[in-house]
N, C-alpha and C positions, 0 to 999 in steps of 0.2 A: 530527740537520740534513740537511736537502736542501741541495743546493747547484747552482744555475743560472744558468751566463752564456747571457744570449739572445744578444749579440752585442758585440764587442769589434774594432773595425776598427784595424789598425795604419794603414795608410796614413791620410793626413793631405788631407782633403778635405773640398768641402762644396756643399750642392746650390743651386748660384747663381739656377736657374732656379724660377718660381714654382709652388709644389707645390700642389695642393687636397687634400681632403680625403679625398677617392675614391683618388688617386693616395698620398697617406700608406698609406690601408689597406693599399694591397696591398704594401707593403715590408716587413709581417711584423709581428713582436711586438717587435721592438727599436726601432720607432717609435708615437710617438704624439701627434696634432693637437689643439693647443690652441693658443689665443689667433690664431687662423690660421696658427700656424707648424707644420712638421713636426718633433718635435723625437727627436733619436736618445737612444737610452739604455743604459743597461746595467743588468742585475739580478742579484740574490744572492739566491737566496730561503730565508727560514728559516719557521720553525716555531709562531714567536710571532705566535696571530692577533690581529689590529685592529689593529694596529703599521704605520706604515710608516717608513724613513727616506729622505730626499731629502737627493743630496748636490749641490750647484749650485756652480760653479767660481767665479771671479773674470775679469777683463778679462785676454783675453791676444791676441797676433797673430791679423789674421785667419785662419782656415783653421785655424788651431792644432787638431790634435786631442787635446781635453781629455779623451776619455774613458780613450786611451791612457794616462794619467798618473793620472786619476782612478778609473779601475774598480778597481785594488789596493787601495785608499784604501777603496773600499766596499764589498769585498770584507773587509776586515780588520774595520770595523765590525761588519758581519753576523756573523762567526766570533766578533767579541765579544760581540753580542748577542742572536743570534739572531732578529733582525727582517728582514722582509726591505728589500731597500736598492737603491735606486737612483742611479745618479747622470747625472743629464741634462748634453748639451752643449745648450749654447744656442745661437742664432738666427746661423751664420755659425760654428759650430764644429763638427769630425766631420765630419757627414755632415746635421746642421739643416741648417733650408732659411732663405731668406732673402728669405721671402715682402712681410717687415714692415721687417724688423732687421737691420742688420747686425751683425756682430762689436761688441762692448761697444769697442775702439778704431776700429773704422772712419771712413774720410773719411766725411762724412755722415750720420751715422749716430753715432760711436763717439768722440765726448769722451765723456770719465768721467760727465760730468754725465746721459750717457741712461740710468743706474741709476736717475733720479729725473724722468725723464718719464712723465706718467702713463699714454701707452698702453703703455710698456715693464714700469711697475709693474703693471697690467689684466692683459696679457700674463703677466705671472708668476705673479699668483696665478690666473690658470685654471688654469695646465699646474700648478702642484702642487693644485688643484681635480681637475681630470682623473686625476691618477695618484691621489690619493684615495680616489676612486671606484673608479677601475678594478682598485683590491685592498681594496675594501671595506674600506679601515682606518676608525677612528675616531680614532685618535691617530695626531697627522704628526708627526715629526721631523726639521726641517730643518737641516741640515748646510752654513753658507754658508761661502765665504772672502773676503774684499776686497768687492768689486762685487756677489758675489753675498751677502754678509752682510746688507749695506745692504740690498739687495732682499728677502731676505728679513722686516729687521724693520720696513722698511714696510710689506710686506704685512699684516704681524700688525694692524695699524690700517687698512690699506684694505679689506681682508677679515676682518675678523674672525671668531675662531671656527675657520677648517682650519687653521693651525699650532697644535698645544698645546706643544710645544717648539722651542726655537729655540738652535745654536749658532752667534755669530756670532765668527768668529776674524780680525783683520785688520780691522772695520769698522768701525760709526758709526752714530749717530742722527741727528747732523744737518750734512747737507753743504751749508746755507747759509752754516757756518762754514769750510769748506775749498774750495771751487769758487769762480766768479766766474757773474754773470748769473745766479742761480738763481731768481729770483722766478715761475717759470711751472714750478717742480721741488718733488718732495714728498718728503720722508724720513721717517722715523717722528716726529720733533719736532711735525712739523704731524700726524700722525694719533693721537697717542697715546693723545687722548680716548677713543678707540673700541675700542681694544685691551683684547682678554679681560684681565679681570684674573688669569684662569687660567693664563694662557700665562707658562710659565717660561722665564729665559733664562740665556744661559751666554757668558761675553765672555772669550774668548783672546787675549791681547796677547804679543808678543814683544818683550823688551827691545832691541832690535838694529830691531826695523821703524821706517823710516825714512819709509812711505808711509804708515801706519795706528799713527802713537807711541804710545807708550804713554800720556801724558797724554790722549789722545784718547779711546780705550777707558775709564778710568778714570774719565771724564766721564762716556759710555757708561751705564757700571756705577753711578754716582751716580744720575743722571738717573729711571735706571730704578728705584731706591730710594725716590728720594724721589718719585717716581709712585705707588709703594705693590705695586711688582712684585717677585716672587722673581726675583734675578738673580747668578748667582755668578759672581766675577770669577778667572780665572788668570791669572799669570805665568809664560809661557816663559822661563826666563833665558837667555841669549844669540841669543834666535831674532832673525831676520830676517821680511821678511814671505813672502817667495817661502817654499811648505809649510809654513807656520806651522800650520796645520791637521792636517799629517801627524805632527807632532813625538810623542814619546812623551808627552810631557806633556798634550799636547793631547788627542792618542787616550784616555788612561786617563781625562780628567776627561768627554769625551766618552762615554764607556764606564758610566761611572758615574750620568751623567744618565741613562742606556737603562736601567739596573739599577735600577728601580721597581717 
C-alpha cells in the first residue's frame, strides 16, 4: 500500500481573506476549491480503485486546526481499508477559507443551526462531488462526526447518489427537534424521499454522549429502517461525544463497513 500525506500543518490558523479559485489553485495539492471556498485537506493514498473515504469533523472553536486532530484518524482508516482517505477542514478551520462561511460556532455564521442552512448544505454537497471527481471515485464513504454527520446525512437527500456509504457518529436526522427557529433549515428528515435507496448508513452513538444523546441516534436508526434503508446501529459503551468516531468500537465498525 502506498502512503502519501499531502499536507499536514501543526500550527492552528485560517485564511480570513477572500480566496479566489485561481489563488486556491496556486496553494498546491492540499487544497480544493468547492462551493466558493478554498478547502484544505490531508490525503492518505490507498490502492483500492474507485473508492474514496471522506472524513468530516464537527463544530469546533473558530480557527481550530482540525486537520491536526483528524489526520491520524484518516490515516488509521486508510491503513485498515487501503482506500484513499481524505480529511477535510471546513471553512474557518485549519487553513480553509472563510469566503462565505465562518466556523460552525462563529458569531454571525456559527450557531449550530448553520449545518441546516441550505447554502451550507449546498457547499458540502459540492465539496463531496469535487473530491469524488478529483479521485475518479464511483463509491464515496463519508465518515462524519456530530455536525459533520448531520451535514453528510442531509447531503444524501439534497444531492442523491454522490454518497454511497455514510457513517454518522453522534449525529442526527431531524434538527427541528433539537434546535429552535428551524423553519428555514433542512436536515435528512426533510429530504428523505430523495435519498438513493442503495445508500448504506452506519449510526454510532456513545452511552455517555450528552450532546447527541443515545435515544436521538436510536431514533435516527429506526427512522432509516422505517423508510426502507440499510442501517446498522453501533453502541459505544462509556463513550462521550468528543472523539466518539475515533473509539476502537467505532473504528472497527467503520472498517467492517469499508470491507465490502
